[in-house]
A tleap script that builds the chain and sets N, CA, C and O, in Angstrom:
source leaprc.protein.ff14SB
mol = sequence {
  NMET ALA MET ALA ILE PRO GLU THR ASP THR
  PHE SER SER SER TYR GLU ARG PHE ARG ARG
  HIE TRP GLU LYS LYS LEU CYS ASP ALA TYR
  VAL GLU ILE LEU GLN LYS MET GLY ASN ALA
  ALA GLN TRP LEU ASP ASN HIE PRO GLY LEU
  LEU LEU ILE PHE LEU LEU VAL VAL TYR ALA
  SER VAL ARG LEU ARG ARG ALA TYR THR ARG
  PRO LEU TRP HIE ASP GLU LEU PHE THR TYR
  ASN VAL ALA ARG SER ASN SER ALA ALA THR
  ALA ASP PRO ILE PRO ALA GLY ARG PRO ASN
  PRO ILE ASP PRO MET PRO PRO GLU VAL ARG
  ASN LEU SER SER ALA VAL CSER
}
set mol.1.N position { 37.953 8.889 115.455 }
set mol.1.CA position { 36.554 9.110 114.250 }
set mol.1.C position { 37.221 8.847 113.162 }
set mol.1.O position { 38.405 9.072 112.914 }
set mol.2.N position { 36.063 8.149 112.245 }
set mol.2.CA position { 36.661 8.232 110.619 }
set mol.2.C position { 35.676 9.555 109.978 }
set mol.2.O position { 34.481 9.790 110.159 }
set mol.3.N position { 36.472 10.120 109.354 }
set mol.3.CA position { 36.417 10.991 108.335 }
set mol.3.C position { 35.534 10.989 107.340 }
set mol.3.O position { 36.191 10.684 106.345 }
set mol.4.N position { 33.998 11.215 106.913 }
set mol.4.CA position { 33.599 11.159 106.007 }
set mol.4.C position { 34.002 11.555 104.884 }
set mol.4.O position { 34.470 12.693 104.875 }
set mol.5.N position { 33.971 10.811 103.603 }
set mol.5.CA position { 34.301 11.534 102.301 }
set mol.5.C position { 33.191 12.118 101.816 }
set mol.5.O position { 32.092 11.623 102.067 }
set mol.6.N position { 33.338 13.466 100.911 }
set mol.6.CA position { 32.076 14.321 100.860 }
set mol.6.C position { 31.455 13.840 99.623 }
set mol.6.O position { 32.324 13.828 98.752 }
set mol.7.N position { 30.220 13.399 99.126 }
set mol.7.CA position { 29.551 13.106 98.188 }
set mol.7.C position { 30.577 13.018 96.433 }
set mol.7.O position { 30.820 12.163 95.581 }
set mol.8.N position { 30.937 14.695 96.716 }
set mol.8.CA position { 31.292 15.237 95.383 }
set mol.8.C position { 32.262 14.166 94.917 }
set mol.8.O position { 32.302 13.827 93.734 }
set mol.9.N position { 32.914 13.722 95.693 }
set mol.9.CA position { 34.395 12.727 96.014 }
set mol.9.C position { 34.217 11.389 95.336 }
set mol.9.O position { 34.938 10.685 94.629 }
set mol.10.N position { 32.979 11.298 95.817 }
set mol.10.CA position { 32.417 9.961 95.537 }
set mol.10.C position { 32.245 9.630 94.060 }
set mol.10.O position { 32.673 8.692 93.387 }
set mol.11.N position { 31.241 11.032 93.660 }
set mol.11.CA position { 31.083 10.899 92.216 }
set mol.11.C position { 31.627 11.143 91.199 }
set mol.11.O position { 31.257 10.741 90.095 }
set mol.12.N position { 33.115 12.224 91.550 }
set mol.12.CA position { 34.335 12.588 90.341 }
set mol.12.C position { 35.268 11.184 89.963 }
set mol.12.O position { 35.781 10.900 88.880 }
set mol.13.N position { 35.307 10.077 91.833 }
set mol.13.CA position { 36.277 9.200 91.423 }
set mol.13.C position { 35.437 8.222 90.591 }
set mol.13.O position { 36.154 7.617 89.793 }
set mol.14.N position { 34.129 7.873 90.526 }
set mol.14.CA position { 33.387 7.030 89.817 }
set mol.14.C position { 33.354 7.217 88.658 }
set mol.14.O position { 33.071 6.368 87.813 }
set mol.15.N position { 33.724 8.704 88.403 }
set mol.15.CA position { 33.163 9.176 86.764 }
set mol.15.C position { 34.847 9.219 86.332 }
set mol.15.O position { 34.980 9.629 85.179 }
set mol.16.N position { 35.853 8.960 86.859 }
set mol.16.CA position { 36.805 9.324 86.442 }
set mol.16.C position { 37.039 7.877 86.296 }
set mol.16.O position { 36.824 7.623 85.111 }
set mol.17.N position { 37.351 6.882 86.879 }
set mol.17.CA position { 37.317 5.393 86.706 }
set mol.17.C position { 36.363 4.821 85.402 }
set mol.17.O position { 36.741 3.881 84.703 }
set mol.18.N position { 35.624 5.229 85.279 }
set mol.18.CA position { 34.623 5.201 83.950 }
set mol.18.C position { 35.300 5.643 82.733 }
set mol.18.O position { 35.517 4.922 81.759 }
set mol.19.N position { 35.656 7.013 82.865 }
set mol.19.CA position { 36.437 8.089 82.290 }
set mol.19.C position { 37.756 6.711 81.317 }
set mol.19.O position { 37.973 6.497 80.125 }
set mol.20.N position { 38.330 6.093 82.632 }
set mol.20.CA position { 40.003 5.914 82.409 }
set mol.20.C position { 39.338 4.180 81.499 }
set mol.20.O position { 39.776 3.641 80.483 }
set mol.21.N position { 38.427 3.850 82.217 }
set mol.21.CA position { 38.020 2.818 81.825 }
set mol.21.C position { 37.893 2.347 80.154 }
set mol.21.O position { 38.309 1.427 79.450 }
set mol.22.N position { 37.043 3.587 79.992 }
set mol.22.CA position { 36.251 3.712 78.366 }
set mol.22.C position { 37.796 3.993 77.407 }
set mol.22.O position { 37.993 3.464 76.313 }
set mol.23.N position { 38.819 4.968 78.130 }
set mol.23.CA position { 39.646 5.544 77.135 }
set mol.23.C position { 40.556 4.254 77.021 }
set mol.23.O position { 40.894 3.896 75.893 }
set mol.24.N position { 40.800 3.830 77.676 }
set mol.24.CA position { 41.553 2.233 77.402 }
set mol.24.C position { 40.914 1.450 76.673 }
set mol.24.O position { 41.549 0.572 76.088 }
set mol.25.N position { 39.716 1.530 76.530 }
set mol.25.CA position { 39.395 0.541 75.740 }
set mol.25.C position { 39.344 1.065 74.169 }
set mol.25.O position { 39.580 0.314 73.223 }
set mol.26.N position { 39.055 2.246 74.054 }
set mol.26.CA position { 39.078 2.910 72.419 }
set mol.26.C position { 40.558 2.969 72.365 }
set mol.26.O position { 40.868 3.059 71.177 }
set mol.27.N position { 41.375 2.960 72.954 }
set mol.27.CA position { 42.552 3.258 72.360 }
set mol.27.C position { 43.226 1.690 72.243 }
set mol.27.O position { 44.263 1.669 71.580 }
set mol.28.N position { 42.927 0.812 72.612 }
set mol.28.CA position { 43.204 -0.656 72.265 }
set mol.28.C position { 42.796 -1.183 71.436 }
set mol.28.O position { 43.357 -2.026 70.737 }
set mol.29.N position { 40.997 -0.495 71.310 }
set mol.29.CA position { 40.173 -1.344 69.887 }
set mol.29.C position { 41.046 -0.206 68.687 }
set mol.29.O position { 41.119 -0.827 67.627 }
set mol.30.N position { 41.631 1.053 68.550 }
set mol.30.CA position { 42.348 2.132 67.649 }
set mol.30.C position { 43.825 1.022 67.381 }
set mol.30.O position { 44.086 0.605 66.253 }
set mol.31.N position { 44.458 0.756 68.296 }
set mol.31.CA position { 45.426 -0.332 68.182 }
set mol.31.C position { 45.546 -1.467 67.421 }
set mol.31.O position { 46.452 -1.865 66.689 }
set mol.32.N position { 44.218 -2.028 67.793 }
set mol.32.CA position { 43.867 -3.464 67.510 }
set mol.32.C position { 43.853 -2.755 65.749 }
set mol.32.O position { 44.843 -2.998 65.060 }
set mol.33.N position { 42.725 -1.928 65.149 }
set mol.33.CA position { 42.460 -1.551 64.062 }
set mol.33.C position { 43.398 -1.365 63.308 }
set mol.33.O position { 43.390 -1.711 62.127 }
set mol.34.N position { 44.552 -0.664 64.007 }
set mol.34.CA position { 46.016 -0.384 62.762 }
set mol.34.C position { 46.712 -1.792 62.636 }
set mol.34.O position { 47.137 -2.252 61.576 }
set mol.35.N position { 46.773 -2.453 63.944 }
set mol.35.CA position { 47.303 -3.727 63.553 }
set mol.35.C position { 46.766 -4.552 62.493 }
set mol.35.O position { 47.530 -5.243 61.819 }
set mol.36.N position { 45.159 -4.539 62.227 }
set mol.36.CA position { 45.032 -5.006 61.616 }
set mol.36.C position { 44.721 -4.851 59.950 }
set mol.36.O position { 44.477 -5.710 59.102 }
set mol.37.N position { 44.871 -2.987 59.840 }
set mol.37.CA position { 45.022 -2.795 58.845 }
set mol.37.C position { 46.652 -2.770 58.262 }
set mol.37.O position { 46.847 -2.696 57.049 }
set mol.38.N position { 47.524 -2.823 59.002 }
set mol.38.CA position { 48.703 -3.072 58.506 }
set mol.38.C position { 48.973 -4.622 58.383 }
set mol.38.O position { 50.058 -4.805 57.831 }
set mol.39.N position { 48.407 -5.661 58.684 }
set mol.39.CA position { 48.463 -6.771 58.018 }
set mol.39.C position { 47.558 -7.012 57.000 }
set mol.39.O position { 47.845 -8.024 56.360 }
set mol.40.N position { 46.536 -6.414 56.618 }
set mol.40.CA position { 46.022 -6.131 55.536 }
set mol.40.C position { 46.772 -5.576 54.327 }
set mol.40.O position { 46.595 -5.996 53.183 }
set mol.41.N position { 47.506 -4.736 54.616 }
set mol.41.CA position { 48.381 -3.766 53.845 }
set mol.41.C position { 49.077 -4.677 53.561 }
set mol.41.O position { 48.832 -5.035 52.409 }
set mol.42.N position { 49.971 -5.354 54.104 }
set mol.42.CA position { 51.355 -6.332 54.267 }
set mol.42.C position { 50.366 -7.596 53.148 }
set mol.42.O position { 50.849 -7.647 52.016 }
set mol.43.N position { 49.553 -8.213 53.289 }
set mol.43.CA position { 49.073 -9.121 52.763 }
set mol.43.C position { 48.645 -8.502 51.208 }
set mol.43.O position { 48.806 -9.402 50.384 }
set mol.44.N position { 48.257 -7.510 50.705 }
set mol.44.CA position { 47.927 -6.806 49.718 }
set mol.44.C position { 49.315 -6.788 48.651 }
set mol.44.O position { 49.422 -7.120 47.470 }
set mol.45.N position { 50.412 -6.185 49.748 }
set mol.45.CA position { 51.476 -5.975 49.105 }
set mol.45.C position { 52.243 -7.715 48.277 }
set mol.45.O position { 52.959 -7.781 47.278 }
set mol.46.N position { 51.788 -8.764 49.069 }
set mol.46.CA position { 52.079 -9.574 48.757 }
set mol.46.C position { 51.358 -10.522 47.275 }
set mol.46.O position { 51.922 -11.165 46.390 }
set mol.47.N position { 50.037 -10.259 47.512 }
set mol.47.CA position { 49.483 -10.686 46.555 }
set mol.47.C position { 48.579 -9.696 45.489 }
set mol.47.O position { 47.382 -9.943 45.344 }
set mol.48.N position { 49.251 -8.505 44.714 }
set mol.48.CA position { 48.904 -7.817 44.083 }
set mol.48.C position { 47.633 -8.189 42.894 }
set mol.48.O position { 46.550 -7.665 42.631 }
set mol.49.N position { 48.316 -9.250 42.409 }
set mol.49.CA position { 47.400 -9.923 41.477 }
set mol.49.C position { 45.991 -10.136 41.955 }
set mol.49.O position { 45.041 -10.110 41.173 }
set mol.50.N position { 45.865 -10.345 43.242 }
set mol.50.CA position { 44.396 -10.575 43.427 }
set mol.50.C position { 43.513 -8.941 44.009 }
set mol.50.O position { 42.335 -8.875 43.658 }
set mol.51.N position { 43.774 -8.364 44.403 }
set mol.51.CA position { 43.773 -6.742 44.294 }
set mol.51.C position { 43.398 -6.323 43.139 }
set mol.51.O position { 42.431 -5.562 43.176 }
set mol.52.N position { 44.005 -6.651 41.700 }
set mol.52.CA position { 43.730 -6.239 40.622 }
set mol.52.C position { 42.474 -6.887 39.991 }
set mol.52.O position { 41.771 -6.320 39.154 }
set mol.53.N position { 42.210 -8.453 40.602 }
set mol.53.CA position { 41.271 -9.111 40.137 }
set mol.53.C position { 40.136 -8.542 40.860 }
set mol.53.O position { 39.043 -8.176 40.428 }
set mol.54.N position { 40.495 -8.541 41.757 }
set mol.54.CA position { 38.707 -7.540 42.773 }
set mol.54.C position { 38.355 -6.264 42.444 }
set mol.54.O position { 37.238 -5.787 42.642 }
set mol.55.N position { 39.657 -5.472 41.744 }
set mol.55.CA position { 38.840 -4.316 41.410 }
set mol.55.C position { 38.721 -4.145 39.777 }
set mol.55.O position { 38.445 -3.150 39.107 }
set mol.56.N position { 38.959 -5.175 39.482 }
set mol.56.CA position { 38.499 -5.428 37.786 }
set mol.56.C position { 36.775 -5.968 38.039 }
set mol.56.O position { 35.939 -5.641 37.197 }
set mol.57.N position { 36.456 -6.620 38.994 }
set mol.57.CA position { 35.059 -7.333 39.582 }
set mol.57.C position { 34.383 -6.195 40.139 }
set mol.57.O position { 33.297 -5.846 39.677 }
set mol.58.N position { 34.814 -5.714 40.889 }
set mol.58.CA position { 33.666 -4.516 41.451 }
set mol.58.C position { 33.514 -3.556 40.175 }
set mol.58.O position { 32.383 -3.153 39.903 }
set mol.59.N position { 34.849 -3.084 39.204 }
set mol.59.CA position { 34.335 -1.869 38.524 }
set mol.59.C position { 33.970 -2.271 37.105 }
set mol.59.O position { 33.814 -1.360 36.291 }
set mol.60.N position { 33.811 -3.579 36.701 }
set mol.60.CA position { 32.803 -4.389 35.547 }
set mol.60.C position { 31.450 -4.213 36.111 }
set mol.60.O position { 30.765 -3.352 35.559 }
set mol.61.N position { 30.796 -5.018 37.353 }
set mol.61.CA position { 29.926 -5.029 38.053 }
set mol.61.C position { 29.454 -3.716 38.058 }
set mol.61.O position { 28.691 -3.376 37.154 }
set mol.62.N position { 29.785 -2.903 38.945 }
set mol.62.CA position { 29.311 -1.261 38.379 }
set mol.62.C position { 28.911 -0.959 37.395 }
set mol.62.O position { 27.724 -0.636 37.400 }
set mol.63.N position { 29.739 -0.894 35.910 }
set mol.63.CA position { 29.762 -0.661 34.755 }
set mol.63.C position { 28.650 -1.310 33.674 }
set mol.63.O position { 28.159 -0.795 32.670 }
set mol.64.N position { 28.355 -3.196 34.514 }
set mol.64.CA position { 27.381 -3.808 33.423 }
set mol.64.C position { 25.976 -3.219 34.249 }
set mol.64.O position { 24.867 -3.175 33.716 }
set mol.65.N position { 26.176 -2.916 35.220 }
set mol.65.CA position { 24.586 -2.472 36.096 }
set mol.65.C position { 24.177 -1.044 35.833 }
set mol.65.O position { 23.180 -0.563 36.371 }
set mol.66.N position { 25.093 -0.238 34.850 }
set mol.66.CA position { 24.778 1.147 34.567 }
set mol.66.C position { 24.526 0.379 33.105 }
set mol.66.O position { 23.314 0.417 32.888 }
set mol.67.N position { 24.983 -0.064 32.403 }
set mol.67.CA position { 24.938 -0.469 31.129 }
set mol.67.C position { 23.411 -1.161 30.986 }
set mol.67.O position { 22.844 -0.954 29.914 }
set mol.68.N position { 22.842 -1.813 31.798 }
set mol.68.CA position { 21.877 -2.423 31.832 }
set mol.68.C position { 20.318 -1.391 31.890 }
set mol.68.O position { 19.308 -1.466 31.190 }
set mol.69.N position { 20.630 -0.556 32.909 }
set mol.69.CA position { 20.018 0.668 33.180 }
set mol.69.C position { 20.060 1.808 32.606 }
set mol.69.O position { 19.074 2.545 32.593 }
set mol.70.N position { 21.189 2.125 32.053 }
set mol.70.CA position { 20.610 3.138 30.860 }
set mol.70.C position { 20.258 3.026 29.438 }
set mol.70.O position { 20.606 2.064 28.754 }
set mol.71.N position { 19.677 3.855 29.068 }
set mol.71.CA position { 18.841 3.809 27.367 }
set mol.71.C position { 19.892 3.926 26.428 }
set mol.71.O position { 20.944 4.516 26.670 }
set mol.72.N position { 19.630 3.393 25.403 }
set mol.72.CA position { 20.575 3.266 23.894 }
set mol.72.C position { 20.308 4.628 23.514 }
set mol.72.O position { 19.269 5.284 23.585 }
set mol.73.N position { 21.479 4.925 23.088 }
set mol.73.CA position { 21.116 6.220 21.898 }
set mol.73.C position { 20.867 5.913 20.305 }
set mol.73.O position { 21.329 4.822 19.970 }
set mol.74.N position { 20.381 6.480 19.504 }
set mol.74.CA position { 20.368 6.366 18.215 }
set mol.74.C position { 20.976 5.745 17.303 }
set mol.74.O position { 20.670 4.903 16.459 }
set mol.75.N position { 22.199 6.479 17.704 }
set mol.75.CA position { 23.612 5.753 16.871 }
set mol.75.C position { 23.835 4.122 17.029 }
set mol.75.O position { 24.127 3.281 16.179 }
set mol.76.N position { 23.599 4.009 18.365 }
set mol.76.CA position { 23.831 2.204 18.918 }
set mol.76.C position { 22.599 1.762 18.567 }
set mol.76.O position { 22.662 0.625 18.100 }
set mol.77.N position { 21.214 2.329 18.617 }
set mol.77.CA position { 20.256 1.601 17.996 }
set mol.77.C position { 20.731 1.117 16.618 }
set mol.77.O position { 20.854 -0.084 16.377 }
set mol.78.N position { 21.084 2.397 15.420 }
set mol.78.CA position { 20.907 1.916 14.411 }
set mol.78.C position { 22.171 1.035 14.060 }
set mol.78.O position { 22.334 0.517 12.955 }
set mol.79.N position { 23.114 0.913 15.202 }
set mol.79.CA position { 24.754 0.005 15.165 }
set mol.79.C position { 23.726 -1.162 15.309 }
set mol.79.O position { 23.680 -1.849 14.289 }
set mol.80.N position { 23.023 -1.500 16.150 }
set mol.80.CA position { 22.717 -2.626 16.814 }
set mol.80.C position { 21.577 -3.512 15.437 }
set mol.80.O position { 21.714 -4.730 15.324 }
set mol.81.N position { 20.800 -2.960 14.743 }
set mol.81.CA position { 20.121 -3.511 14.134 }
set mol.81.C position { 21.111 -3.651 13.241 }
set mol.81.O position { 21.582 -4.787 13.192 }
set mol.82.N position { 21.630 -2.754 12.429 }
set mol.82.CA position { 22.272 -2.961 10.860 }
set mol.82.C position { 23.137 -4.472 11.567 }
set mol.82.O position { 22.775 -5.572 11.150 }
set mol.83.N position { 23.851 -4.415 12.243 }
set mol.83.CA position { 24.847 -5.217 12.667 }
set mol.83.C position { 23.814 -6.823 12.676 }
set mol.83.O position { 24.239 -7.888 12.229 }
set mol.84.N position { 22.310 -6.608 13.344 }
set mol.84.CA position { 21.949 -8.124 13.020 }
set mol.84.C position { 21.243 -8.561 11.869 }
set mol.84.O position { 20.643 -9.631 11.774 }
set mol.85.N position { 21.392 -7.219 10.541 }
set mol.85.CA position { 20.659 -7.953 9.603 }
set mol.85.C position { 21.646 -8.714 8.531 }
set mol.85.O position { 22.733 -8.314 8.114 }
set mol.86.N position { 21.079 -9.705 8.266 }
set mol.86.CA position { 21.815 -11.168 7.197 }
set mol.86.C position { 22.314 -9.777 5.932 }
set mol.86.O position { 23.430 -9.273 5.807 }
set mol.87.N position { 21.542 -9.585 5.458 }
set mol.87.CA position { 22.440 -8.788 4.194 }
set mol.87.C position { 21.839 -7.467 3.977 }
set mol.87.O position { 20.681 -7.303 4.363 }
set mol.88.N position { 22.555 -6.370 3.334 }
set mol.88.CA position { 22.604 -5.297 3.064 }
set mol.88.C position { 21.378 -4.434 2.476 }
set mol.88.O position { 21.021 -3.259 2.558 }
set mol.89.N position { 20.885 -5.667 1.808 }
set mol.89.CA position { 19.047 -5.118 1.167 }
set mol.89.C position { 18.345 -4.612 2.257 }
set mol.89.O position { 17.868 -3.477 2.277 }
set mol.90.N position { 18.203 -6.111 3.942 }
set mol.90.CA position { 17.623 -5.315 4.528 }
set mol.90.C position { 17.900 -4.489 5.777 }
set mol.90.O position { 17.160 -4.215 6.722 }
set mol.91.N position { 19.111 -4.181 5.534 }
set mol.91.CA position { 19.353 -3.255 6.268 }
set mol.91.C position { 19.562 -1.950 5.854 }
set mol.91.O position { 20.593 -1.322 6.097 }
set mol.92.N position { 18.939 -1.671 5.448 }
set mol.92.CA position { 18.949 -0.330 5.131 }
set mol.92.C position { 17.973 0.599 6.013 }
set mol.92.O position { 16.758 0.413 6.063 }
set mol.93.N position { 18.799 1.844 6.854 }
set mol.93.CA position { 17.859 2.170 7.781 }
set mol.93.C position { 17.512 3.603 7.462 }
set mol.93.O position { 16.903 4.258 8.308 }
set mol.94.N position { 17.824 4.098 6.398 }
set mol.94.CA position { 17.202 5.238 5.593 }
set mol.94.C position { 15.983 4.919 4.889 }
set mol.94.O position { 16.091 4.457 3.753 }
set mol.95.N position { 14.152 5.201 5.693 }
set mol.95.CA position { 13.073 5.058 5.060 }
set mol.95.C position { 13.050 5.446 3.631 }
set mol.95.O position { 13.824 6.276 3.155 }
set mol.96.N position { 12.282 4.920 3.069 }
set mol.96.CA position { 11.824 5.548 1.580 }
set mol.96.C position { 10.782 6.377 1.362 }
set mol.96.O position { 9.743 6.472 2.015 }
set mol.97.N position { 11.160 7.029 0.312 }
set mol.97.CA position { 10.668 8.165 0.485 }
set mol.97.C position { 10.731 9.682 1.452 }
set mol.97.O position { 10.036 10.656 1.739 }
set mol.98.N position { 11.908 9.165 1.667 }
set mol.98.CA position { 12.599 10.411 2.781 }
set mol.98.C position { 13.211 11.499 2.061 }
set mol.98.O position { 14.287 11.269 1.509 }
set mol.99.N position { 12.589 12.898 1.959 }
set mol.99.CA position { 13.949 13.537 0.896 }
set mol.99.C position { 15.278 14.111 1.419 }
set mol.99.O position { 15.211 14.500 2.585 }
set mol.100.N position { 15.934 14.187 1.084 }
set mol.100.CA position { 17.473 14.525 1.621 }
set mol.100.C position { 17.927 13.113 2.771 }
set mol.100.O position { 18.243 13.223 3.956 }
set mol.101.N position { 17.854 12.200 2.186 }
set mol.101.CA position { 18.422 10.878 3.583 }
set mol.101.C position { 19.855 11.136 4.088 }
set mol.101.O position { 20.732 11.604 3.362 }
set mol.102.N position { 19.981 10.901 4.993 }
set mol.102.CA position { 21.570 10.711 6.089 }
set mol.102.C position { 21.383 9.529 6.036 }
set mol.102.O position { 20.286 8.973 6.088 }
set mol.103.N position { 22.497 8.996 5.922 }
set mol.103.CA position { 23.006 7.574 6.114 }
set mol.103.C position { 23.548 7.782 7.448 }
set mol.103.O position { 24.436 8.609 7.650 }
set mol.104.N position { 22.892 6.843 8.641 }
set mol.104.CA position { 23.493 6.868 9.769 }
set mol.104.C position { 24.499 6.189 9.664 }
set mol.104.O position { 25.362 6.465 10.497 }
set mol.105.N position { 24.872 4.964 8.582 }
set mol.105.CA position { 25.875 3.711 8.782 }
set mol.105.C position { 26.373 3.914 7.413 }
set mol.105.O position { 25.801 3.680 6.348 }
set mol.106.N position { 27.536 4.387 7.635 }
set mol.106.CA position { 28.501 4.271 6.035 }
set mol.106.C position { 28.918 2.837 5.981 }
set mol.106.O position { 28.808 2.209 7.034 }
set mol.107.N position { 29.474 2.085 4.708 }
set mol.107.CA position { 29.097 1.085 4.868 }
set mol.107.C position { 30.398 -0.039 5.404 }
set mol.107.O position { 30.310 -1.259 5.542 }
set mol.108.N position { 31.750 0.971 5.667 }
set mol.108.CA position { 32.930 0.554 5.982 }
set mol.108.C position { 32.114 0.309 7.714 }
set mol.108.O position { 31.943 -0.788 8.244 }
set mol.109.N position { 31.715 1.693 8.318 }
set mol.109.CA position { 31.366 1.172 9.701 }
set mol.109.C position { 30.560 -0.023 9.846 }
set mol.109.O position { 30.752 -0.809 10.773 }
set mol.110.N position { 29.589 -0.206 8.891 }
set mol.110.CA position { 28.225 -1.308 8.553 }
set mol.110.C position { 29.365 -3.148 8.811 }
set mol.110.O position { 29.285 -4.038 9.658 }
set mol.111.N position { 30.199 -2.964 7.701 }
set mol.111.CA position { 30.812 -4.192 7.926 }
set mol.111.C position { 31.945 -4.510 9.044 }
set mol.111.O position { 32.501 -5.579 9.293 }
set mol.112.N position { 32.101 -3.261 9.621 }
set mol.112.CA position { 33.073 -3.161 11.043 }
set mol.112.C position { 32.279 -3.835 12.163 }
set mol.112.O position { 32.764 -4.523 13.061 }
set mol.113.N position { 30.552 -3.439 11.919 }
set mol.113.CA position { 29.948 -3.923 13.430 }
set mol.113.C position { 29.694 -4.986 13.011 }
set mol.113.O position { 29.868 -5.894 13.823 }
set mol.114.N position { 29.067 -5.480 11.294 }
set mol.114.CA position { 28.622 -7.035 11.527 }
set mol.114.C position { 29.900 -8.413 11.671 }
set mol.114.O position { 29.716 -9.617 11.851 }
set mol.115.N position { 31.607 -7.373 11.453 }
set mol.115.CA position { 31.963 -8.708 11.677 }
set mol.115.C position { 32.491 -8.687 13.320 }
set mol.115.O position { 33.171 -9.636 13.711 }
set mol.116.N position { 32.182 -7.673 14.170 }
set mol.116.CA position { 32.961 -7.662 15.454 }
set mol.116.C position { 31.319 -8.236 16.013 }
set mol.116.O position { 31.383 -8.838 17.084 }
set mol.117.N position { 30.282 -8.146 15.573 }
set mol.117.CA position { 29.258 -9.041 16.886 }
set mol.117.C position { 28.252 -9.979 15.913 }
set mol.117.O position { 27.416 -10.724 16.426 }
savepdb mol mol.pdb
quit
């Protein structure tokens, strides 16, 4: 007469097979990821210039996006308007008739801004 296998043994053995199968799959995937990361690190060591270019492009794109979405300050607007003017006579940022005017754009800064822009 053959011995009958209890129901719990069948469940536990199938569970163990299932667990071992997925443990092996996860370990294999982990090893594969580590190998790919090692290969990527070696490639980056051999091509440092490309890494620098990539980082500069990412940095520039983030900074440009922020520059286009952020409002300008008053001094930046004064500098922009004065630098775009053709002469010092039309570039007067001080409104006429204002008591105790403060010049937001000294001549040296105006000349430097005009030369750069």
